[in-house]
Structure formats: C-alpha cells, structure tokens
N, C-alpha and C positions, 0 to 999 in steps of 0.2 A: 396651234398644233401641239399636240402632246409629244413627250420626247420618243414615244413608241413609234408613233405615226412616221417620224422622221428616221427612225431605225429599222423599221420593218420594209422588207423588199419582197417581191411576190415569190413566196417559197410554199411549194405544197409537195409532200413527200410522205410515203408510208414506208416503213422499214420495220424490221424484225430482229429481234434481239438475239444475238447469239453468244453464248457463254465461251469466254477464252479460256482455255484449259493450259495451263503451263505449270512447270515444276520449279519456277523460278521465284526466290524471294521478292516481293515488290521492293522497287526503290523509292525514295523520296529525295529529288534534286531540286536545284534552283536556278534560274538564270537571272543574270544583272547585266546593266550595259554601261561603259566606259563613260564617265561624264564628260560634258563640254570643258575643255581646256580651260576657258575662261571661267569658270565656274571652280575650277580646283578638284581634287581629290579627297578633301577632308570628310565630307559628307558620305561618301561611297565607303571610305576606309572604316568609319564607324559603323556605318550598316553592315558591313561584312563580319565584323567584329562580332556583333549582335547574332547575325545568321551562324556564324560557327558554333554557337550554343545550341543550335536545331541539329546540329550533326548531320548536314545533308551528304548524301552519297557521292554527289558531285556538284559542281557549279559550272555553269558555262557562262561565257563571257561574250557578248555579241560583238560585232566590227560593222562599221557604215562604209558602205562603198561608194559614199558622196564625197567623201574628203580624202580617201586613198592614204590614212595615216594610223593603219593598223598596228606600224611598229611603236607609234608614240602613244598608242590608247589601249587598244587590246592586250598586246604583249605583255607589258609591265603590269596591268592589272591581273593578267593570268599568272604571271610570275608572283606576284604577292599572295594569291589565293593557294597556288600549288605549294609553295616554299614556306612562305612565313606563317599562314595559316593551317597548312597542312591538309588541304582539302583537294581531292583529285579535281582537275581542271579540265574543261574543253574549251578551245578557243575558236570561236567563228571564223570563217573565211570565205566571203563572197567575192568570185574573181571575174565577174562579167566586165570589170572594168580594169583589170590587173594582166600583166604581161607575165611569160612564164618566168623571165628573171624576176620580176618582183615577188611572184609567188613563193619560187626557191629561196629568196631571201628570207620572206618571211618565216619559211619552214626551218631554216637555218636559226633563225631569231628564237623561234618556240622551242627548238630543241637544244639550244644552248641553255635555257633555263628548266628544262626538263618537262615541258608541257608536249606531250606527242599524242594528243587526242585532238581531231579537227572535226569540226562541223561544217562540212564540204556544201556550199551554198553556189548557185549561179547568183544570186542578188538581184535586187529590182532593177529594172529599166529606169533610168532617170529622164523624163522628157525632155528632148532637145541635145541631150548627150548621146554622142555616137559610142556604142560599145566597142572594145576591143574585139579582136577575132580569136583570140588564142583560148577563151574559155567561153564557148557558146552556150553550154549545159553544164549542170552539175558533174554529169557523167564525165565530161571532159578532164574536170579537176580532178575527180576521185582518180581516174585513170594515172594522169600525171603525179599525182601524190604517191601511189602504188609504185610507179616507176623510180620517182626523184627520191623518195623517202620512205622506204618500205616499212620502217620501224615504226610509221605513225599507224594510230587507230583511226579509222574514219566512220562517222556517224552521218546519215544524211537526213535530210528533212521530208517531210510527207504532210498530206492535206487530206483529212478525212472526208471533206466535201469538196475535194478536187482543187487542184491549182487552177487560179484565176486565168492562167494562159492556155489551160487545156480545153480542147473542144469537148471533151466527155469525159467521166471518170474512168472510162475503159482505157483511153489512150493514156490517162496519168498514171493509172497503175501498170500500164505497159512500160512507161518510162519509168516508174519506180523499181519496177524488176530489173532494169537494166542497170539502174544506180546500184542495187543489192548485188548483182551479178559482177560488175565492176570491183567491189571492194569493200563495200558498206557492211560493219559488223552488226550494227543497229539504227534505229531510226527514232526519230523525235518528231511529234506532230505539232502542226499549227495549233492555236487555240481552238477550243471548240466548247460548246454550252449544251449542245445534245448528246448524251451517251450513246443514244441509240444510234446515231450516225457514225459513231466511233466503231461501235460493236459492228457494224453493217460493212464499215471499212476494212476491220481487221478478217472478215470472213471472206471477203473478196480478195485480200492479200493472201491469206492461206489457199484459197482456189488458184491463185497465179503463183504459186510456188515461192512465196516470200516467207523465208520461216525465221527471219532475224525478230530479235526483241523489238517491240515497238513501245515507246514512250510517250503517254498522253500529256499533251500541253494543256495547262489549265491556267487561267487568270481569273482571278476574282475582280468584279467590276465594282468600284467603290465609290464613285462620283460621276456626276452627269457630263463633265468634260471627257473623261475617259470612254464612257459610252459613245460621245459624238465621234471622238476619235476613231473608235471601231467601226462606227458605219463608214467612214471615208476609207479605213486601209483594209478592212474585211469583209467586203460587201457580199462573196460568198458564204458568209458563215449563218446557218439556220438558227434563229432565235425562238426556242419552245415555249409554248403558252406561259408555262411557270414563271420562266424568265421574264418574258414581257409585262407580265402582270406586276413584278418587282419595280420594273422600269417605270410603269406608268403611275403606280400607287405611289412611289418614293420620289418621284422627280424632283418635288419641291422640298424634299425633308432629307438633307444630308445625311445625318446621323442615322436615320433608319436604313435609307439606300445601303450605306458603309457595311450596318449588321446584317442586312439581308443579302447583299453581294457575298460577304464572308460565307454566312451560311449555306448559301447555292452552292458556293464551290466547296465547302467541306461535303455536304451531300453527294455532288459528283463524285470526289474522290472516294468517298465510303462506298458507293455504288461499283466503281471501278476496281477498286480492291477486292471487293466480294466476286467479282467477275475475273479475279486473276490476271489483273493488267501486270505487264511486266514492270511498268513503273510509272511515277507521277513525276511530270517535270512542272514547277510551278514558275510562271512568269511573274518575278516579285516585283518589277517596275522599281527596283532598287529600294525597296519599301520592306525595311526589316520587321517593324512591327506586324505587316500582314504575313511575312514568312513566319514569325514565331506565332501568331494566331493559328495559323493552320497547322503547324508543326503540334502545337499542344492540343488540338482537336483530334489529331488524326495518328500521332507520333506510335501509339499502342498498334497500330496496323503495319507497321513496318519495321524490319528487323536490320538495324543500323550496322554497317560492315566498315572496316579500315580501308578497302578498296573498293573501286567500281564493279559490279559483278561482270556483266557480260561487255560492259564498255570498257 
C-alpha cells in the first residue's frame, strides 16, 4: 500500500476562492513545544537562538494537557523567549483537565515573567481520563481569564475544515463566534494544506460577524513519519491532489520529500500573502533549519515589527 492510500480519506468538496481584504501588514510567527524534561532543554535553546535570526513577529509555546506540568515546561520556555530573546510570546493553555485554581495560578506565573498573551484551548480529551468540569469549552476558559486577569490578551484556535468534535462547520463557526465575543482578539488556525479551504472558511467567518485577524497555520511536511502522524491526529484535513502527488512520488526518497514539502509550504505562504492574509503561523516542530528556510524564501513578503501587531 502506498503512503498516499494510507493518508487519504474520503474527501470530496468544491470550494470557491475569496480574496481576503485587510489593511494589516502580514506577520510571520513560529510555534515551538517544550521538550520532554528527560531530554533536556539544550536542543530547543539552540534552535530558538537560531530562530531569533529570522525575526519572528512572535513565538507561541505549546502546553501538554496530559501531564499537567505547564509551570515546569511552558512557563519557563515562554519566559526565556520573552525576556532573554526579546521576542513577543504566547503561552498555550489547555484547560479541560485544569481547575480554576490551577489556571489562576498559571496566569500569575505567566504574569510574573511578563508573558501576558494566552492561546486559550479546551485541549484534547484523553481516552479513559475523566475531564474536570471547570472548563468544558474554550469559551469557559476565555471568560474566566477575562474576569481573573483582564490585562491578558487572549487568542483563540480555529479549524478551517471544522473541529473534529463539531457535527458540522456551521455549528463550529457558531461556537467560534462565541469565543470571539467572549474576548478573543485574534485567531490561529489548525494546520491545513488546501488554501481554498482556508479562504472559504475566512469568508464564512466574515458572514458570521467574526472580524478579528485570523492567522494561517502552516506545517511543512518533511518526512514519511511526520505524514503518518498527520493521518492519526488530523483526519479531518483535506489533502489536495498536488500534495498527494508529492507524498506518492517521494515516499521512499527522503531528500526529495523534504525539498518538495518545503517548496509546497512556501507556495502556500506566497499565495496566502497575495490574498492579504493577516499572518502566517509556522508549526516548526522545533526545527530551526525549517524555520530559517521558510524565512529566507519568504521574508521579503513580511514587514517585521518589534511588537506583535493585532496580538
């Protein structure tokens, strides 16, 4: 069985392209994740030092909701990026397994190091682990932060092809509108490979009255294992014909797959910027070389700031 047959799901959709009209200068930002404590921080610190040279508008730091150790992982890494590297930072906060007391404590920890931007998430449900009831949805977390720490800027997550738990995209966008109304100043999308899906999603958001900036999440696919992980975790994502052809042709040619994956991501970004996207958020997987390649190929499309624009 070829890799593409493993990746493909039954997806048939027709979309129309809608040009996004904004007056905002597009941003280029990165996402990183804290390493496993057993591995240590040396590798990510070296990668971040390299990424600094690409002058990202901001860097977001993920948080795992299956270890409940945000204080020991996300907070110190966000502190380093914000204060040692002087790059504006966003800390992820998944709250489905956190109590209000734990969230309030995390907000105080972040505030103490000057990180006042939160990507507010429900977080994934872990099979066999009963969630707490303090934050059933991301909207509950957003409302709590607005009341508990009104000085924080709150960013929301969104899904151009629909959240896996939503019955349909209409319901998903209705819930997204609730998040924005609760206090999100901007949105960052899940990764996608079909820009047409993003444009269609953006158009639907506009019709729903969602008028905050939406930052497009892009992840270069560089190897076969990464593609297989994508199959397991992002089953709702449409794979365009051009992307499927890359996976098929270079399944057993790692060097060519990496080159083609980077080229595909660059092509996506160029198209997004020409359509006036608010910004591009690059899922780096802690790979400084990938971030540098994307930056060098596209940096003339982005005007760099010392502060995060709408964020």
